[in-house]
BAKE-272614 format. One record per residue (C-alpha): x, y, z; residue in one letter. Coordinates in steps of 0.25 Angstrom, whole numbers, plus 5000, padded with zeros to 4 digits. Example, Ala and Ser with C-alpha at 12.3 -4.5 7.8 and 13.67 -1.06 7.14 Angstrom:
<sites>
504949825031A;505549965029S;
</sites>
This chain:
<sites>
502549604974M;503849644968P;504949644974A;505949744975L;507349734965H;508449764972S;508949884968S;507649934973K;507849874987L;509349954987N;508650104984D;507450064995L;508850075006S;509650165000S;510150295007L;510250384995D;509350514995G;509350525009V;509950635017S;509150705026E;509150675041T;507950555045P;507350555058T;507050445066K;505450385066H;504750415079P;504150265080I;505150185070Y;506350225073Y;506250105083M;507350095095S;507249915093G;507449945076G;508649885070N;508349955057V;508550115052V;507750125038I;507650265035R;506350315025V;506450455020Q;506850535033N;506350465046T;507150325052L;506550195055F;507250085064K;506449955064L;506549835067D;507149775055L;506449615057S;505149675056V;505549745040L;506249605037H;505149525041A;504249585034K;504749645019S;505849575012S;506049695004I;506549755018L;507449665022R;508249665008I;508349835010I;508749805026M;509349685028P;509749605041P;511149625046V;511249475047Y;510849465031S;512349475029G;512349615023K;513149735031A;511849825034R;512349955031L;511150055034H;509950005044G;510850015058F;510550165061D;509750285057H;511150355051N;511250225040Q;509650165039P;509050105029F;508350195019V;507050155012L;506850244999H;505550264992E;504850235006V;504050375014T;504250375029E;502650365029N;502550245023D;503750175030F;503050225044V;501750135039R;502350015036L;503150005048L;501650035055W;501249915050V;502849825052L;502949895066Y;501549895072P;501549995081S;500150035092T;500650185088H;499150255082Q;500250315072L;500850195068C;499450135063Q;499050145049P;497850185047I;497350275034T;497750215018A;498850295017E;499450215027D;499150085022W;499550125008V;500950165013S;501050025021I;500649975007L;501550055000K;502749995008L;502249875010S;502349824996T;503649914994R;504249795006Y;503449685000Q;502949665016I;501649585013E;500849575025D;500849725027V;500349755013R;499349665014S;498949725027Q;498949875019A;498149815010M;497049745018A;496949895026R;496949975013L;495749875008H;495149925021A;495250045019L;494050145013P;494950185002L;494650254989D;494350144978P;495350224968V;496250214980R;496250084984K;496250034969I;497550114967A;498250064980I;498049924976W;498549924963K;499650014967D;500049894977Y;499349774970H;498549734980L;497349654979D;496349694969S;495349614975A;495249734985H;494849824975L;493549794971T;492749884982S;493549984974S;493049964962Y;491749944965V;491850074973A;492350154960L;491250084952C;490150154961Q;490850264963R;490050414956K;491350484953E;491750444940P;493150404939L;494250494934T;495550494928L;496350494940P;495950354944M;496650314929T;497850344936M;497550294950V;496650154945L;497750124932G;496650114919L;496549994920K;495749984933T;495150124930F;494550054916T;493949934924K;493450034934V;492750124926A;492349994918A;491649954932A;491050074934R;490250084921D;489849964922A;489349994936F;488450114931H;487950034920Y;487349944929R;486750044940I;486250124929G;485250054924F;483850114927G;483450004936C;484849994944C;484750114947K;483950104961Q;485050004965L;485650034980D;487350024984Q;487149884987K;486549854971D;487649934966K;488749894974Q;488549764969R;488549804955I;489749874956A;490449744962E;489949654950E;490449754940V;491749764947V;491949624949R;491449614933D;492549724929V;493749674936F;493549544937S;493649514952R;492949394957P;492149444970R;492049594977I;493149624987C;
</sites>
């Protein structure tokens, strides 16, 4: 995963462009916290050691007091660390994992929840959370096109995509031009080739009585051949 340059890190904690009066988050402005962070117009007060233990990027953005650097921000809500290019919703979802809670509203459930967590765990290089988000998304019944797009955007394990390619091979609806934009031309071309090969193999008169199990097997063989995967996920 590419590291962020120091100039980018400075941008992440800059105070420029922040003007509206923020409000304290009802759950994550913690009385026992020792660092104040502003995301959009919400303040968070968190245990800095948790952030530092998880992310080397956050250790650079928010250095500890004993680092020898004078910490000018993060002591209180008047001078918080400010994270730009991050939404409050995404940040809260990341905190659901970093600061586990039994509160029903603090549990990631949906694909949107886990994509948010994947986005920020990738941004801040929190590898265990990134792996957890990938595993949870892989277990969800995602539309195959959407899953392929997520996996490509975040450079996840491509072995997880075999079942999505197989599903697209068997899908009755034709491929569309917008799919080219989502999948990318190279992947779109391979999916189209796999679909053609699949329909060719099941299109003979002797194959028209194939049951779904046989069609699944043929689709898997075609995908394995086109995408050069050694095995089906």
